[in-house]
C-alpha positions as CSV (number, residue, x, y, z in Angstrom):
1,M,-31.3,-43.6,-41.0
2,R,-31.8,-41.0,-38.1
3,S,-28.5,-38.9,-37.8
4,E,-27.3,-38.0,-34.3
5,K,-26.3,-34.4,-33.2
6,Y,-22.5,-33.8,-32.4
7,S,-21.9,-32.1,-28.9
8,P,-18.1,-31.8,-28.0
9,A,-17.3,-32.7,-24.9
10,P,-16.8,-30.0,-22.4
11,A,-13.3,-28.9,-21.7
12,A,-11.7,-29.8,-18.7
13,V,-11.8,-27.4,-15.8
14,P,-8.4,-26.6,-14.6
15,A,-7.7,-27.1,-10.5
16,G,-8.3,-24.3,-8.5
17,A,-10.6,-22.6,-11.1
18,A,-13.7,-20.7,-10.2
19,V,-16.7,-21.7,-12.5
20,L,-19.6,-19.1,-13.2
21,T,-22.6,-19.1,-15.1
22,V,-23.6,-15.7,-16.9
23,P,-26.6,-14.7,-15.3
24,D,-29.5,-12.7,-18.0
25,A,-28.4,-9.6,-15.9
26,C,-25.2,-9.5,-17.8
27,A,-26.4,-10.5,-21.3
28,G,-25.2,-8.0,-23.5
29,L,-22.1,-7.1,-21.1
30,R,-18.4,-7.2,-22.7
31,L,-16.4,-10.3,-20.9
32,D,-14.4,-8.0,-18.9
33,L,-17.3,-5.8,-17.9
34,A,-19.4,-9.1,-16.6
35,L,-16.6,-10.6,-15.0
36,A,-16.1,-7.0,-12.8
37,R,-19.7,-7.3,-11.7
38,L,-19.7,-11.3,-11.3
39,L,-16.3,-11.1,-9.2
40,P,-16.0,-7.5,-7.5
41,D,-13.8,-8.7,-5.0
42,H,-10.9,-8.4,-8.0
43,S,-10.1,-5.4,-9.6
44,R,-10.9,-4.9,-13.4
45,S,-6.9,-4.6,-14.1
46,R,-6.6,-8.2,-12.4
47,L,-9.2,-9.6,-14.4
48,K,-8.3,-8.2,-17.7
49,G,-4.7,-9.6,-17.1
50,W,-6.2,-13.3,-16.3
51,I,-8.3,-12.8,-19.6
52,D,-5.0,-11.9,-21.4
53,T,-3.1,-14.5,-20.5
54,G,-5.8,-17.4,-21.2
55,R,-7.1,-17.7,-17.8
56,V,-10.6,-17.1,-18.4
57,R,-12.3,-19.3,-20.7
58,V,-16.0,-19.1,-21.9
59,D,-17.8,-22.7,-22.9
60,G,-14.0,-23.9,-22.9
61,A,-13.0,-21.1,-25.6
62,P,-9.9,-18.8,-24.6
63,G,-12.0,-15.5,-23.1
64,V,-12.1,-12.4,-25.3
65,A,-12.0,-9.2,-23.0
66,K,-14.6,-7.1,-25.7
67,R,-16.6,-10.3,-26.3
68,K,-20.2,-9.7,-25.9
69,L,-22.1,-12.6,-23.6
70,A,-25.7,-13.8,-24.3
71,G,-26.1,-15.1,-21.2
72,G,-26.1,-18.7,-19.8
73,E,-22.2,-19.0,-21.0
74,R,-20.3,-21.2,-18.6
75,I,-17.1,-19.2,-17.7
76,A,-14.1,-20.8,-15.9
77,V,-11.5,-18.1,-14.1
78,E,-8.2,-19.7,-13.3
79,P,-6.6,-17.2,-10.6
80,A,-2.7,-16.5,-11.1
81,D,0.3,-16.1,-8.6
82,E,1.6,-12.6,-9.4
83,P,4.0,-12.6,-12.3
84,A,6.2,-9.6,-10.7
85,L,6.6,-12.2,-7.4
86,A,8.1,-14.6,-9.7
87,A,12.0,-13.3,-9.1
88,D,11.3,-12.9,-5.2
89,A,12.1,-15.4,-2.9
90,A,10.6,-16.1,0.6
91,Q,13.0,-15.6,3.4
92,P,12.5,-16.0,7.1
93,I,12.8,-12.4,7.9
94,A,11.4,-11.6,11.6
95,L,8.5,-9.4,11.7
96,A,6.6,-7.8,14.5
97,V,3.2,-8.3,13.5
98,V,0.6,-6.0,15.6
99,H,-2.5,-8.1,14.1
100,E,-3.4,-11.0,12.0
101,D,-6.4,-13.1,10.5
102,D,-7.0,-14.9,7.6
103,A,-7.8,-11.7,5.5
104,V,-5.0,-8.9,6.7
105,A,-2.1,-8.5,8.8
106,V,-0.9,-5.3,10.2
107,V,3.0,-5.2,10.5
108,D,5.1,-2.8,12.7
109,K,8.2,-2.2,10.0
110,P,11.5,-1.2,11.7
111,A,13.9,1.4,10.3
112,G,16.2,0.1,7.9
113,L,13.7,-2.6,6.3
114,V,12.9,-1.7,2.7
115,V,9.3,-2.8,2.0
116,H,9.4,-3.4,-1.7
117,P,12.0,-5.1,-4.0
118,G,13.7,-2.9,-6.4
119,A,16.2,-2.5,-9.1
120,G,19.4,-4.3,-7.6
121,R,17.6,-5.2,-4.6
122,R,15.6,-8.4,-4.8
123,E,16.5,-9.8,-1.4
124,G,16.1,-8.7,2.4
125,T,12.7,-6.8,2.4
126,L,9.3,-6.8,3.8
127,L,8.0,-8.5,0.7
128,N,10.5,-11.2,0.7
129,A,9.5,-11.7,4.6
130,L,5.5,-11.7,3.8
131,L,6.0,-14.8,1.2
132,H,7.8,-16.8,4.1
133,R,5.4,-15.8,6.7
134,Y,2.2,-16.1,4.5
135,P,2.8,-18.0,1.4
136,E,-0.7,-17.1,-0.1
137,V,0.2,-13.5,-0.7
138,A,2.1,-14.7,-3.9
139,R,-1.6,-14.9,-5.4
140,V,-2.0,-11.1,-4.2
141,P,-0.4,-8.1,-6.2
142,R,2.8,-6.8,-4.4
143,A,2.4,-9.5,-2.0
144,G,-0.5,-7.9,-0.4
145,I,1.2,-4.6,0.2
146,V,-1.2,-1.9,-0.2
147,H,0.8,1.1,1.0
148,R,4.4,1.8,1.7
149,L,6.8,3.4,4.6
150,D,10.2,4.6,3.3
151,K,13.3,2.4,4.2
152,D,14.3,4.5,7.0
153,T,10.6,5.4,8.5
154,S,9.2,2.9,11.4
155,G,5.8,2.0,12.1
156,L,2.6,0.3,11.0
157,L,1.3,-1.0,7.8
158,V,-1.7,-3.0,6.3
159,V,-1.3,-6.2,4.5
160,A,-3.9,-8.0,2.7
161,R,-3.6,-11.5,2.4
162,T,-6.2,-12.6,-0.4
163,P,-7.1,-10.7,-3.5
164,A,-10.7,-9.5,-2.2
165,A,-9.0,-8.1,0.9
166,H,-6.3,-6.2,-1.4
167,T,-9.2,-4.7,-3.7
168,D,-11.1,-3.6,-0.7
169,L,-8.1,-1.8,0.9
170,V,-7.0,-0.1,-2.4
171,R,-10.3,0.8,-2.6
172,Q,-10.6,2.1,0.8
173,L,-7.4,4.1,0.5
174,A,-8.3,5.7,-2.8
175,A,-11.5,6.7,-0.8
176,R,-9.6,8.2,1.8
177,T,-10.9,6.3,4.4
178,V,-8.1,4.5,6.0
179,R,-6.5,6.9,8.8
180,R,-2.9,7.0,9.2
181,E,-1.1,9.2,11.5
182,Y,2.3,9.6,12.1
183,I,4.4,11.1,14.9
184,A,7.8,13.4,13.8
185,L,10.3,15.6,14.9
186,A,10.6,19.0,12.8
187,R,13.1,21.4,12.6
188,G,12.7,24.6,14.0
189,D,9.6,25.9,16.2
190,L,6.4,25.1,14.7
191,A,3.5,27.3,17.1
192,K,0.4,26.4,15.3
193,A,-1.4,23.8,13.4
194,V,-1.2,23.8,9.5
195,D,-2.6,22.1,6.9
196,I,-0.5,21.5,4.1
197,D,-2.2,21.1,0.4
198,A,0.4,21.2,-2.1
199,P,0.8,18.8,-5.0
200,I,3.7,16.7,-5.3
201,G,5.6,14.9,-8.3
202,R,9.2,14.6,-9.3
203,H,11.8,16.8,-8.7
204,P,12.6,18.5,-12.0
205,D,16.4,18.3,-11.2
206,R,16.8,15.4,-9.0
207,R,14.9,12.5,-10.6
208,T,15.0,10.4,-7.1
209,S,13.5,13.0,-5.1
210,M,10.0,14.5,-5.3
211,A,9.4,18.1,-4.6
212,V,5.9,20.4,-4.4
213,V,5.5,20.7,-8.3
214,A,2.3,22.7,-10.0
215,R,1.6,19.9,-12.1
216,G,1.9,17.1,-9.4
217,K,-0.5,14.7,-7.8
218,P,-2.8,16.4,-5.2
219,A,-1.6,15.5,-1.5
220,R,-2.7,17.2,1.7
221,T,-1.2,16.6,5.0
222,H,-2.3,17.8,8.4
223,V,0.2,18.8,11.0
224,A,-0.2,19.8,14.6
225,P,2.6,20.5,17.3
226,I,2.2,18.5,20.2
227,E,5.6,19.6,21.9
228,R,7.8,22.2,21.0
229,Y,11.8,22.4,21.8
230,G,13.0,25.2,20.5
231,A,15.3,23.9,17.8
232,A,12.8,21.2,17.0
233,T,9.0,20.5,17.3
234,L,7.5,17.1,18.1
235,V,4.5,17.0,15.6
236,R,1.4,14.8,14.6
237,C,1.1,14.4,11.1
238,R,-2.3,12.9,9.6
239,L,-2.4,11.7,5.8
240,D,-5.6,12.6,3.4
241,T,-3.3,11.1,0.4
242,G,-0.3,8.9,0.0
243,R,2.0,10.5,-2.4
244,T,5.7,9.3,-2.0
245,H,7.6,10.9,0.7
246,Q,4.6,13.1,1.4
247,I,5.4,14.0,4.9
248,R,8.9,14.5,4.3
249,V,8.4,16.8,1.2
250,H,5.6,18.8,2.7
251,L,7.2,19.6,5.8
252,A,10.4,20.9,4.2
253,A,8.0,22.8,1.6
254,I,6.9,25.0,4.7
255,G,10.3,25.3,6.1
256,H,10.2,22.7,8.8
257,P,12.1,19.6,7.2
258,L,12.2,16.4,9.3
259,V,15.0,16.0,11.7
260,G,17.8,13.6,10.3
261,D,15.9,13.8,6.8
262,P,19.4,13.5,4.6
263,T,17.2,14.3,1.5
264,Y,15.0,17.3,2.1
265,G,16.4,18.5,5.4
266,A,20.3,18.6,4.6
267,R,20.0,22.0,3.6
268,A,18.3,23.4,6.5
269,R,20.1,25.9,8.5
270,A,18.9,25.2,12.2
271,A,20.0,25.1,15.9
272,A,22.3,22.4,16.4
273,L,20.4,19.3,17.1
274,P,21.5,15.5,18.8
275,P,22.5,13.6,16.4
276,F,20.0,11.2,14.7
277,A,20.9,8.5,11.6
278,R,17.6,8.5,10.1
279,Q,14.4,10.6,9.1
280,A,12.5,11.3,12.6
281,L,9.4,9.8,11.3
282,H,7.2,6.9,12.6
283,A,3.8,5.6,11.6
284,E,2.3,5.4,15.0
285,R,-1.4,4.6,14.2
286,L,-3.6,3.0,11.6
287,A,-7.2,2.4,11.1
288,F,-9.5,0.5,8.5
289,V,-12.5,-1.1,7.8
290,H,-11.9,-4.9,8.0
291,P,-12.5,-6.3,4.4
292,V,-14.6,-9.1,5.4
293,S,-16.0,-8.5,8.9
294,R,-16.8,-4.7,8.1
295,R,-15.7,-4.0,11.7
296,E,-12.9,-1.6,12.2
297,I,-9.3,-2.4,13.0
298,A,-7.3,0.3,14.9
299,A,-3.5,-0.2,16.0
300,V,-1.0,1.7,17.8
301,T,2.4,1.1,18.0
302,P,5.2,2.4,20.7
303,W,7.9,5.0,19.6
304,P,11.2,2.6,18.4
305,E,13.9,3.7,21.0
306,D,16.1,5.6,19.0
307,F,13.1,7.9,18.3
308,A,12.1,8.0,22.1
309,R,15.8,8.7,23.0
310,L,15.8,11.5,20.5
311,V,12.7,13.0,22.2
312,A,14.0,12.7,25.8
313,A,16.9,14.4,24.8
314,L,15.2,17.3,23.2
315,R,13.2,17.7,26.4
316,A,16.1,17.5,28.6
317,G,17.4,20.6,27.0
318,A,14.4,22.4,26.0
319,P,13.9,25.8,27.4
320,R,12.1,26.0,31.0
């Protein structure tokens, strides 16, 4: 009597899963490294998270990151919503969008809008607004937010609408090829352009603030004066890096804190200035390479009304 060879039925592939066959070129690689090569649009940390949560199966069995592949295996990858977004609700908050397509959006954030939810604040943020306008960003880390602006800083941010676009933009930021230019009002008379190259880290005494510290992360800001009013200077700031509060910390470190800055300019001794209810900082220009078309996207946004009024008042009172 002839015996029949038993072959288990292939496991069902979850809806929405991507199915790959491991090529010979990946034979001998670990699963996590092979996936990074086969799915370059996703970051390694994202792929590792999917493996660890059972969303990657190899020939029907749960994937293990360190498993070495022989080639020919069938891998099913089931993308996941970002768990950090589970507690965040989509909210119909108005957004000023200056560019949008299937991969990215460029948003003009008003002063006063928090970018990302934090401790004790889960609503009324840019992230909540993005989840409402672009529901697909629930599958993108941080709802597609790849860089931030402080609550009271206005201006341009780029948002990724797909995981692939997010990975590409993060890599552009790391390579310092995203161009970000800010317009700002600094206290005092800044006569010459200056490149500030000073590391930034947590303030040793005030843990909610940042400071120039020897063991901080590298940070570089290029500052150029545009108009001088005596008591203040209109400057353009270009970032090479994107540290928390970078422009605010760097300008304070050279003795020219931002007008209206309650954290880094409160102790500054300077001539009287018109009142201003926030730090005078606006992200005016943004340029990057589109993750899909590879063409440059460049955006410029006008100054907000409060900033324009302050500049007009300073111009009216400037020495002739």
